[in-house]
Steps between C-alpha positions, in 0.01 A plus 500: 500500500201400699283730710215416736182670389288707728157362577333821381663467159390139476143590592496764227627257237266221605201731469519457123462122505321362195167314544475168322170461313286194563623439857284534806558806719348334804762499775594175665754391758827312434488134591843357568635220717875505560758395749415523871760766571385718208136473596584616851689805375425854392542440124226242499275750683593764242407257222159438654432875499523512118162513325509343157325744267490293184743741335791259455763771468389678817461175692851382405651829618300502824600142582865587444466819705368302797835313515734802491752459782494119503846349550617152417520243782775522757496878546174499694437124542184530291518143379570298812274199474462334161845595361837612618562876509792639302613672183239484222245317721162670468127450521491545119748214457295292745195557279699437179666185632863613465718710727733699276542851362143617515421820303309301234333279762381817673349636176337164429362481858354852472333409169334192645376682810354767270307229314710532183536174311824344375379571145540872575809504727693174491610326817879521490805515720768543233474851357626415148211252467247764601636760263517245219132411558392865456741555213363202307148646528595850379445649847860606576599865440867594503621786712601686188146475356361645822760777493393585145134517603397189308358345818391652833544275804188436710430391852484121495780454242809297584845654466809288433859609577853388432805568716870573452566129565227380261528732201351265242203362688242616754547416867231705677133589465263742673137617479436840344280722718498805272682719251529878494746764374739246358522301822369150562382402851519141626453256783762223493578190698852396599646848458714717726313763695646778283496291181878480510511123467291227349470193724476754781249309711212751528179612338541872424351790306743651249519731202730539202538741207411319180851583377641257757684245287445218749136495387468268200130429439162604637235235441131579473282196591187449290249546783202491268556133416752220467828545320634254247835496326486676163804316364783283627811701567863437579592536869493872574833666569480839663624772271846619600737732317769330293823557686735745334794325333828550683686782320866450422753717322681409177743285697223299667521653853216649700508848649550347845797293377661803336459701819681226698784491249528879495516524877758221523725676249456831678597343832822369345581839349477674838744247646324479836253221419191719540232556241475848350215592266663823384820370338473581130632292215729771369614724780269490797772348717749771418251777572276360774786331685769757427749263339585337171548647155296791368320451168372843409292429191342197662416717801342755270282235331387357833417838651301593187304178530426573867383847403271359229347255750368784719594853393319670788678287762832552325460877508431495874822306557707706257641764730827542305380550139586143401218512241665795327834310500331194347389704200800730461820370665762273341473182705817352346688756710238557771675457837370505853667540835381268776288697745434788260154642452456335162635169628254494793215604271570207265522264801154618606358447151651149480354407839152631426211264426505563126881483505493157659228375260695608193828355627331170580345489153835575336678237700242234417503589130876457490483170689228384260731579208779303670266201549419503129871524426554185711225327307692565180798328665285185543371563855128407516442429872337810659708491819816461295405793277442716810840397642670578169331843491647585838843378387476707177425804715779435749785386274404552132403284204848363417536361851162330479580348165822362651307356798237338279769336286622315808157371605465124489163375384196726469555863607286480811554731794660216699741415217594867449586525871719187470682653204566816701639301790726304262641822353601612850356852492402529867339845492289430192411151622374638833299768318343235276406293803332805657299558181409132465370483857294815444330382183 
């Protein structure tokens, strides 16, 4: 989601930096004393080349830009001397007094080197604290408000992010360098070189579309004076969509659970232990597998439903005028010979994408009805209802009622399996065990 910005684009965006009234425009050099290793390196030399203009926004960006490419200690032994090199060990942490995840320390360090006081950009290492500080002072603008045009990001703003692992709080911050054509440009500390990971160990230039949902707030420091809290607030929680409630059918099972049950029943129907998605409730086995009893009117209803699902696709597959037969033939007496043109045409329709979808839906609707039937028999446990549904389908309602009458205790799946074993019906007991393991 992250892209490294070209220097030309950054220069174009920075050319529109806003001047802050009342501040001196007389340029002056940066004055900074850091660790010995940093002061002997190229990033310290780059820092010394920055001329402070008195425009706080421009100065903040230029300070940050001087550090692009910096990597945390260990990768280039920048910090040998005062501290140990390693993950999250940086000059900015050395200045701050804590070696830890350092994106906010970097932003704070840049602000101080630009001459910006803590009353304008707070010194912070924990990003939720920084965002809360701006939010309390009415200086935080949500991503949605920017997207709606209610606020336009400016060079010198701070941008706060969340991540897939931290959906309800912020865990990263960067410095805005510009905004154009719906894209925000940044310089960030402790980021991957391509922006792919926070805590990535580098200072890098990046850009994002404002529609990027990992952006949560853009904060605009009050560079014209100090900022005071307008009102006490509760701890800020980053806005995140309310998760969709898990959808279940009338029997209390999810779509995923019904798919597992359907496939387990289909595997038993084929007799070879494999899962087939195209075995229909009514007659898919007899047609698609070439065996079993033929139910003509049920076949007619299913084929009509497949045709309604996608008439154009049905017509392409209908090479034997099955559509005409659906509307005109008597399906009580409609007979097919295995291998005939009409037989093979119906096989092709059943095995098509829309054919499989309709058969799956039919199977699951029937199994759902069986689960509700089990509920009426006093079965409330979801796994037990699913097991009963499979048994209803395989051996009929009277057999299930007989099995349930022999269950000792609550009709759980485990107790139903025990009742089956006690009745010494080996084939049905094995089938029930297959279903129980699957669900």
